[in-house]
C-alpha positions in Angstrom: 47.6 68.3 99.5 51.0 68.6 101.2 54.1 69.9 99.7 57.5 68.1 100.2 58.9 67.9 103.6 61.5 70.8 104.4 65.1 70.1 104.0 66.8 68.8 107.2 70.3 70.6 107.7 72.6 70.2 110.4 75.0 73.3 110.8 78.3 73.0 112.7 80.6 75.8 113.8 83.3 75.9 116.4 82.6 79.1 118.4 79.5 81.0 119.5 80.9 84.5 120.2 79.8 87.4 118.3 81.8 87.5 115.0 81.5 87.6 111.2 81.1 83.9 110.7 78.6 83.5 113.5 76.6 86.4 112.6 76.4 84.9 109.0 75.1 81.7 110.3 72.4 83.1 112.6 71.0 85.2 109.6 71.5 82.0 107.4 69.6 79.9 110.0 66.9 82.8 110.9 66.1 83.7 107.7 65.7 80.2 106.2 64.1 78.6 109.1 60.6 78.5 107.4 61.9 76.7 104.2 64.6 74.5 106.0 64.6 72.3 109.1 67.8 73.5 110.7 69.8 71.9 113.6 72.9 73.7 115.0 75.9 72.2 116.6 78.5 74.3 118.2 81.3 74.1 120.8 80.2 76.6 123.2 77.1 78.6 124.7 76.7 82.4 124.0 75.7 84.6 121.4 75.0 82.1 118.7 73.4 79.5 120.7 71.0 82.2 122.2 70.1 83.6 118.9 69.2 80.6 117.1 67.5 79.1 120.3 65.4 82.4 120.4 64.2 81.5 117.0 63.1 78.2 117.8 65.7 76.1 116.1 67.2 73.2 118.1 70.9 73.6 119.3 73.2 70.7 120.6 76.4 71.8 122.5 79.5 69.6 121.8 81.9 70.7 124.3 84.7 68.7 122.6 84.3 70.8 119.6 87.1 73.4 120.3 89.9 75.1 118.2 92.9 73.8 120.1 94.1 70.6 118.3 94.1 67.5 120.6 94.1 64.1 119.5 91.8 62.9 122.3 89.5 65.6 122.6 89.1 65.5 118.7 88.6 61.8 118.6 85.6 62.3 121.0 84.5 65.2 119.0 84.3 63.2 115.9 82.2 60.2 117.8 79.9 63.0 119.1 79.4 64.5 115.8 78.6 61.0 114.1 76.3 60.3 117.0 74.4 63.6 116.5 74.2 63.0 112.5 72.6 59.8 113.2 69.9 61.1 115.7 69.3 64.2 113.8 69.2 62.3 110.1 69.8 65.5 108.1 69.8 65.6 104.4 73.0 67.2 104.6 75.6 68.6 107.0 76.8 72.4 106.6 79.9 73.3 108.2 81.8 76.5 108.9 85.2 77.5 110.3 88.3 75.2 110.1 88.0 73.0 113.1 84.2 72.2 112.8 84.7 72.0 109.0 87.3 69.2 109.4 85.5 67.1 112.0 81.9 67.8 110.7 83.0 67.0 107.2 84.8 63.6 108.3 81.8 62.8 110.3 79.5 63.5 107.3 81.2 61.4 105.0 81.7 58.4 107.5 77.9 58.4 107.9 77.2 58.6 104.1 75.8 62.3 104.6 76.4 64.8 101.9 78.1 67.9 103.1 79.0 71.5 102.3 81.6 73.8 103.8 81.6 77.5 103.7 85.3 78.9 104.0 84.9 82.4 105.6 88.4 82.8 105.2 91.0 80.1 104.5 93.5 79.0 107.0 96.0 79.3 104.2 95.0 82.5 102.8 97.6 85.2 101.5 98.8 87.4 104.2 99.5 84.4 106.6 102.8 82.8 107.5 104.4 80.3 105.4 104.5 78.2 108.4 100.7 78.2 109.0 100.1 77.5 105.3 102.4 74.5 105.3 100.5 73.1 108.4 97.0 73.9 106.9 97.0 72.9 103.3 97.9 69.2 103.4 94.9 68.7 105.9 92.3 70.8 103.8 93.5 69.0 100.7 92.8 65.6 102.4 89.4 66.9 103.7 88.6 68.5 100.4 88.5 65.2 98.9 85.3 64.2 101.0 83.6 67.5 100.7 80.7 67.7 98.1 80.4 71.6 97.9 82.6 74.4 98.9 81.0 78.0 99.4 83.6 80.6 99.3 82.4 84.2 100.4 84.6 85.9 97.6 86.3 85.2 94.1 89.8 85.9 95.9 89.1 83.1 98.1 88.3 80.8 95.0 91.2 81.7 93.4 93.4 80.8 96.7 91.6 77.4 97.1 92.1 76.4 93.5 95.8 77.7 93.6 96.6 75.2 96.4 94.3 72.4 94.9 92.0 72.4 97.8 89.0 72.7 96.1 88.1 71.6 92.4 86.4 73.8 90.0 83.0 71.8 90.1 82.9 71.9 93.9 83.1 75.7 94.5 80.5 78.3 94.6 81.2 81.7 95.4 78.5 83.4 97.3 79.3 86.9 98.7 78.2 87.6 102.2 74.9 89.6 102.8 73.6 91.7 106.0 70.2 92.5 107.0 68.8 95.9 106.1 67.7 98.5 108.7 66.9 101.9 109.2 70.0 103.2 110.6 71.8 105.7 108.1 74.8 107.9 108.3 75.3 111.5 107.6 78.8 112.7 106.1 78.9 115.8 108.3 80.5 115.9 111.5 82.8 118.1 114.0 85.2 116.4 114.3 84.5 113.3 111.9 84.2 110.1 113.5 86.2 107.1 112.0 84.7 103.8 113.4 86.5 100.3 113.3 84.7 97.2 114.3 87.1 94.5 114.6 88.1 91.9 117.3 91.7 93.0 118.9 93.4 90.0 117.5 95.1 88.8 114.4 94.7 89.2 111.7 93.4 92.6 112.5 95.8 95.4 112.3 94.8 98.0 114.9 98.4 99.1 115.5 98.8 100.1 111.9 95.6 102.4 112.4 97.0 103.9 115.2 100.4 104.7 113.8 98.8 106.3 110.9 96.0 108.4 112.6 99.2 109.5 114.8 100.4 111.7 112.0 97.1 113.1 111.0 96.8 116.8 112.1 93.1 117.3 111.0 90.3 116.8 113.6 88.8 113.5 114.0 87.6 111.0 116.7 88.3 107.2 116.2 86.1 104.6 117.9 87.6 101.1 118.3 84.4 98.6 118.6 85.3 95.1 119.9 87.2 93.0 122.5 90.1 90.6 122.5 93.4 89.3 123.5 95.3 92.1 122.1 93.4 94.8 123.7 95.9 96.0 126.5 98.7 96.3 124.0 96.5 98.5 121.6 95.5 100.6 124.6 99.2 101.0 125.6 100.0 102.1 122.1 97.3 104.8 122.2 99.0 106.1 125.1 102.4 105.8 123.6 101.4 107.8 120.5 99.7 110.6 122.4 96.2 109.5 121.1 94.3 108.9 124.3 92.1 112.1 123.9 91.1 111.2 120.2 90.6 107.4 120.5 87.4 105.8 122.1 87.5 102.1 123.3 83.8 101.1 123.0 84.1 97.0 123.9 81.7 94.7 122.5 78.5 96.3 121.3 75.0 95.0 120.5 74.1 98.2 118.5 76.7 98.3 115.9 74.4 99.6 113.2 73.8 102.8 115.5 77.2 103.1 116.4 78.1 103.1 112.3 75.1 105.4 111.8 76.7 107.9 114.0 80.0 107.9 112.4 81.4 109.5 109.3 84.1 106.9 108.0 84.0 103.2 108.6 87.5 101.6 108.7 88.8 98.1 108.6 92.7 97.7 108.5 93.6 94.1 108.3 96.3 91.6 107.0 94.0 89.1 105.9 90.1 88.9 105.2 87.5 86.7 103.5 84.6 89.0 102.9 84.0 90.9 106.1 80.7 91.8 107.1 81.7 94.9 108.8 82.7 96.4 105.5 78.9 95.8 104.4 77.4 97.1 107.5 79.4 100.2 106.9 78.2 100.5 103.2 74.7 99.6 104.4 74.8 102.8 106.8 75.8 105.1 103.7 79.4 105.3 105.1 82.4 105.6 102.8 85.0 102.9 103.6 88.7 103.0 104.1 89.9 99.5 104.3 93.0 97.1 103.6 93.1 95.6 99.9 93.0 92.2 101.3 91.2 89.0 100.6 87.7 89.7 99.0 87.3 93.5 100.3 87.9 95.0 96.7 84.8 93.0 95.7 82.7 95.2 97.9 84.7 98.2 98.0 85.5 99.9 94.9 88.4 102.3 94.8 87.6 105.8 94.4 83.6 104.9 93.9 82.5 103.4 97.5 85.5 103.8 99.6 89.5 103.7 99.5 91.8 100.9 99.3 95.0 100.5 100.7 97.6 97.9 100.2 98.4 95.4 103.1 100.8 97.1 105.8 101.2 100.6 104.0 101.3 102.8 106.7 101.5 106.1 104.4 98.9 105.0 102.1 96.6 104.4 105.1 97.4 107.8 106.2 97.0 109.7 103.0 93.5 107.9 102.6 92.3 108.8 106.0 93.4 112.4 105.6 91.7 112.6 102.3 88.4 111.5 103.5 88.5 113.4 107.0 89.3 116.8 104.8 86.3 116.5 102.5 82.4 115.9 103.5 81.5 115.9 99.9 83.6 113.0 99.1 82.4 111.3 102.1 79.0 111.9 101.0 79.9 110.7 97.4 81.5 107.6 98.4 79.1 106.8 101.1 75.9 107.3 98.8 77.6 105.0 96.2 78.3 102.5 98.8 74.8 102.3 100.0 73.8 101.8 96.4 75.9 99.1 95.9 74.6 97.3 99.3 71.2 97.5 98.2 72.0 96.0 94.7 74.4 93.4 95.6 74.9 92.3 99.4 71.4 92.4 101.0 71.2 89.0 103.0 68.2 87.9 101.1 70.4 87.3 98.2 73.1 85.3 100.2 70.4 83.2 101.6 68.4 82.4 98.3 72.0 81.4 96.8 72.9 79.2 99.9 69.4 77.5 99.6 70.2 76.6 96.0 73.3 75.0 96.9 71.3 72.7 99.5 68.8 72.1 96.9 71.4 70.7 94.3 72.9 68.6 96.9 69.6 67.1 98.1 68.8 66.4 94.4 71.9 64.2 94.3 74.5 66.6 92.9 77.4 65.1 94.9 81.2 65.3 94.2 82.5 62.0 92.9 
């Protein structure tokens, strides 16, 4: 006797480059592909399309699905997504990122298909400009009315969504991000200690603040910056201007981030705004102490003084003091890193994230739509 057919889910996301949302989608699809019949739609080839295709999941490129706003292109994208929904006939549509979230949800509603949207970080989050918020909130409010479920990756994002009326309490579920475990573990010793920040060189990341804080630290250290992006030339120029060239390494994009973190002594994330960043979880997984900006949902992963040190947004002196503290004390690094590893094992494994997301799918498929 055969069991019920697996759920059919169309996942829609804008970009395919390596990033937190893309890794989340990859881990979700690959981890649940034996229980859910996925189909991925995205605007560009590359990392995510390659990873999902390699797992045997069908992928459709929708070239009109781009971050830039264009009435003509967006209208064509909406038509293409409607056509794809009819062809795939999913039980539900799951959207990620702002543009895919807007167009994907509108396409789903117009075809009568249930939809869930994951907000990895709101386009109107705390720390973003008032002008940007004024442009984003009305659009998200309207599209929120045709959304059956929201998944937010932190309690902080839930509070922001409720504050601006974009989500209603019955619509929203908090599911913290999770990352797959591996065998790479860090050691607190190191001479000199290595600090590693894995982040795109673009807003809202604040590499400049990190460098200014490091410039005032007299202790020995090496700082590794992993990633790429449009702001990298300015950051390289700042390294030279601050006289840090001998102590700062630019590693570019890496496929072995777990190994890079395991060869470090401190994980760092300096940012003006976040949702629930995977790189913090990756550092905790490796057993690293984390020094991070206290923005978005970061404090829901990093317990100040227990698994790492949190610093207020934009606080150069506070960041410098926190970095100096962990650089000076291998015992503190070992204590914070060990507690971080324990917290990861208890709360932030990818299996927990996938199980809770599947529960949302099943709830919607069973008829639990918004009114």
